C-alpha positions as CSV (number, residue, x, y, z in Angstrom):
1,M,-1.1,-0.4,-9.6
2,K,0.1,3.2,-9.5
3,G,-1.5,6.5,-8.8
4,S,-5.3,6.5,-8.2
5,R,-5.4,2.7,-8.8
6,R,-3.3,1.9,-5.7
7,R,-4.3,-1.1,-3.8
8,S,-5.6,-1.2,-0.3
9,P,-6.9,-4.0,1.9
10,L,-10.3,-2.4,2.0
11,A,-10.5,-1.9,-1.8
12,L,-9.5,-5.5,-2.3
13,A,-12.2,-6.7,0.2
14,V,-14.8,-4.6,-1.6
15,L,-13.9,-6.0,-5.0
16,G,-13.9,-9.5,-3.5
17,L,-17.4,-9.2,-2.1
18,L,-18.7,-7.8,-5.4
19,Y,-16.8,-10.6,-7.2
20,E,-19.2,-13.0,-5.3
21,A,-22.4,-11.0,-6.0
22,P,-23.8,-7.5,-6.3
23,I,-24.4,-5.9,-2.9
24,H,-25.0,-2.6,-1.2
25,P,-22.3,-0.8,1.0
26,Y,-24.0,-1.4,4.3
27,R,-24.2,-5.2,3.7
28,M,-20.6,-5.1,2.6
29,Q,-19.6,-3.7,6.0
30,Q,-21.8,-6.3,7.8
31,L,-20.3,-9.2,5.9
32,I,-16.7,-8.1,6.5
33,K,-17.5,-8.1,10.3
34,E,-19.6,-11.3,10.2
35,R,-16.8,-13.2,8.5
36,G,-14.1,-11.9,10.8
37,K,-12.4,-10.0,8.0
38,D,-12.3,-6.9,10.1
39,E,-9.2,-8.6,11.7
40,V,-7.3,-7.8,8.5
41,V,-9.4,-5.0,6.9
42,N,-10.0,-1.7,8.7
43,V,-13.7,-0.9,8.7
44,R,-13.9,0.9,12.0
45,Q,-15.0,4.0,10.2
46,R,-18.1,3.4,8.1
47,A,-17.2,6.4,5.9
48,S,-14.1,4.6,4.7
49,V,-16.2,2.0,3.0
50,Y,-18.2,4.6,1.2
51,Q,-15.1,6.5,0.2
52,T,-13.5,3.3,-1.1
53,I,-16.7,2.5,-3.1
54,D,-16.7,6.1,-4.6
55,R,-13.1,5.7,-5.6
56,L,-13.6,2.3,-7.2
57,R,-16.7,3.7,-9.1
58,R,-14.7,6.7,-10.4
59,L,-12.1,4.2,-11.6
60,G,-14.7,2.3,-13.5
61,L,-14.1,-0.9,-11.5
62,I,-17.6,-1.0,-10.1
63,T,-21.0,0.4,-11.2
64,P,-24.4,1.0,-9.6
65,R,-26.8,-1.8,-10.6
66,E,-30.0,-0.8,-8.9
67,T,-31.5,1.0,-5.9
68,V,-33.4,-1.0,-3.3
69,R,-35.5,-0.1,-0.4
70,E,-36.0,-2.6,2.5
71,E,-38.6,-2.2,5.2
72,K,-37.7,0.5,7.7
73,W,-34.4,1.3,5.9
74,P,-33.6,4.1,3.4
75,E,-32.9,3.5,-0.2
76,R,-29.6,1.7,-0.8
77,T,-27.6,1.5,-4.0
78,V,-26.5,-2.0,-5.0
79,Y,-23.2,-2.2,-6.8
80,E,-21.7,-4.8,-9.2
81,L,-18.3,-5.3,-10.7
82,T,-17.5,-4.1,-14.2
83,E,-15.4,-6.4,-16.5
84,E,-12.4,-4.1,-15.7
85,G,-13.2,-4.5,-12.0
86,R,-13.1,-8.3,-12.4
87,R,-9.7,-8.2,-14.2
88,T,-8.3,-5.7,-11.6
89,F,-9.4,-7.9,-8.7
90,R,-7.6,-10.9,-10.2
91,D,-4.6,-8.8,-11.0
92,W,-4.4,-7.5,-7.4
93,M,-4.8,-10.9,-5.9
94,H,-2.0,-12.3,-8.1
95,E,0.3,-9.4,-7.2
96,V,-0.4,-9.5,-3.5
97,L,-0.1,-13.3,-3.1
98,S,3.0,-13.7,-5.3
99,A,5.2,-10.7,-4.5
100,P,6.1,-9.4,-1.0
101,A,5.5,-5.7,-0.8
102,Q,7.9,-3.3,0.9
103,E,5.8,-2.0,3.7
104,F,6.7,0.4,6.5
105,P,5.0,-0.6,9.8
106,E,5.7,1.5,12.9
107,F,7.3,-1.1,15.1
108,P,10.5,-1.7,13.0
109,A,10.9,2.1,12.7
110,A,10.7,2.4,16.6
111,V,13.2,-0.5,16.9
112,S,15.6,1.4,14.6
113,L,15.6,4.2,17.2
114,L,15.8,2.1,20.3
115,A,19.2,3.6,21.2
116,L,17.5,6.9,22.0
117,L,15.9,5.3,25.0
118,K,17.8,4.1,28.1
119,P,18.2,0.3,28.2
120,E,16.0,-0.1,31.2
121,D,13.2,2.0,29.6
122,A,13.5,0.0,26.3
123,L,13.2,-3.2,28.4
124,R,10.0,-2.1,30.1
125,Q,8.4,-1.2,26.8
126,L,9.4,-4.5,25.2
127,E,8.2,-6.5,28.2
128,A,4.8,-4.7,27.8
129,R,4.8,-5.7,24.1
130,V,5.5,-9.4,25.1
131,A,2.5,-9.4,27.3
132,A,0.3,-7.8,24.6
133,L,1.5,-10.3,22.0
134,E,0.9,-13.2,24.3
135,N,-2.7,-12.0,24.9
136,E,-3.2,-11.6,21.2
137,V,-1.9,-15.1,20.4
138,T,-4.2,-16.5,23.1
139,R,-7.2,-14.7,21.6
140,I,-6.5,-16.0,18.1
141,D,-6.0,-19.5,19.5
142,A,-9.5,-19.3,21.1
143,Q,-10.9,-17.9,17.9
144,L,-9.4,-20.8,15.8
145,G,-10.5,-23.4,18.4
146,S,-14.1,-22.1,18.4
147,A,-14.2,-22.0,14.5
148,A,-12.9,-25.6,14.4
149,A,-15.5,-26.7,16.9
150,E,-18.2,-25.2,14.7
151,G,-16.8,-27.1,11.6
152,L,-15.7,-24.0,9.7
153,P,-13.4,-25.1,6.9
154,R,-9.7,-24.2,7.2
155,L,-9.9,-22.3,3.9
156,F,-11.8,-19.5,5.7
157,L,-9.4,-19.4,8.6
158,L,-6.1,-18.9,6.7
159,E,-5.7,-15.2,7.5
160,A,-6.1,-16.1,11.3
161,E,-3.4,-18.8,10.9
162,Y,-1.2,-16.3,9.2
163,Q,-1.7,-13.7,11.9
164,R,-0.9,-16.2,14.5
165,A,2.3,-17.3,12.8
166,T,3.5,-13.8,12.4
167,L,2.6,-12.9,16.0
168,E,4.5,-16.0,17.2
169,A,7.6,-15.1,15.2
170,E,7.5,-11.5,16.5
171,L,6.9,-12.7,20.1
172,E,9.9,-15.0,19.9
173,W,12.2,-12.2,18.7
174,V,10.9,-9.6,21.2
175,R,11.4,-12.1,24.0
176,A,15.0,-12.7,22.9
177,V,15.8,-9.0,22.7
178,A,14.1,-8.4,26.1
179,D,16.1,-11.2,27.6
180,D,19.4,-9.8,26.3
181,L,18.5,-6.4,27.7
182,R,17.6,-8.0,31.0
183,T,20.9,-9.9,31.3
184,G,23.0,-7.0,30.0
185,R,24.1,-8.9,26.9
186,L,22.6,-6.0,25.0
187,T,23.2,-2.5,26.5
188,W,24.4,1.0,25.8
189,S,25.1,4.3,27.5
190,E,25.3,7.9,26.4
191,E,29.1,7.7,26.6
192,W,29.3,4.6,24.4
193,L,26.9,6.1,21.9
194,R,29.0,9.4,21.8
195,Q,32.2,7.4,21.3
196,F,30.6,5.3,18.6
197,S,29.3,8.4,16.7
198,E,32.7,10.1,16.9
199,Q,34.5,7.2,15.3
200,P,36.1,8.2,12.0
201,E,34.5,6.8,8.9
202,A,36.4,4.1,7.1
203,P,38.1,5.3,3.9
204,E,36.1,4.6,0.7
205,G,36.6,1.0,-0.3
206,E,37.4,-0.1,3.3
207,E,34.8,-1.6,5.5
208,Q,34.9,-3.1,8.9
209,G,36.3,-6.6,8.8
210,M,38.0,-6.1,5.4
211,T,41.7,-6.6,5.0
């Protein structure tokens, strides 16, 4: 989707909850946390939920159904999906599941600039990342173990499985780079970088390794 209909994890989550049943925004936020979906959807700021709902309403994907008032609570607006909202939810699900998106997380951007740090500084930072990743893998393992003990079906734990798999892959790579820095197999210096940057460019049509 382009323009104002751009996807976001929170918008997808809101449409998903309304795909199940009409609900008011406060309960949406509660369910996202109760189901552990706040691991993959950012709901730290309550205002972001209401902003997303307002955007989806203006797009005609959701609509107010009724206003309810529970004991000791102010009036709350219950929302439901429109038919366009149902179609959009299915379209977004198909697009996200089937086609990898070109995303731009911060870590690869920092890795691309690693040469601007001294090797020993880069090693310290990556060792700290290894420790943080190890802690996160341990936390997810405990979460998965607890869920399994409670009999929660695997279907509702797939995002945790995915998180663990991606963390494990990243951990393996960062450990390898840190080890190469530690042993000197990967290193650089200001002089080496200067000499490298001053190398003449290959003539057009000629690349390194070409004969």
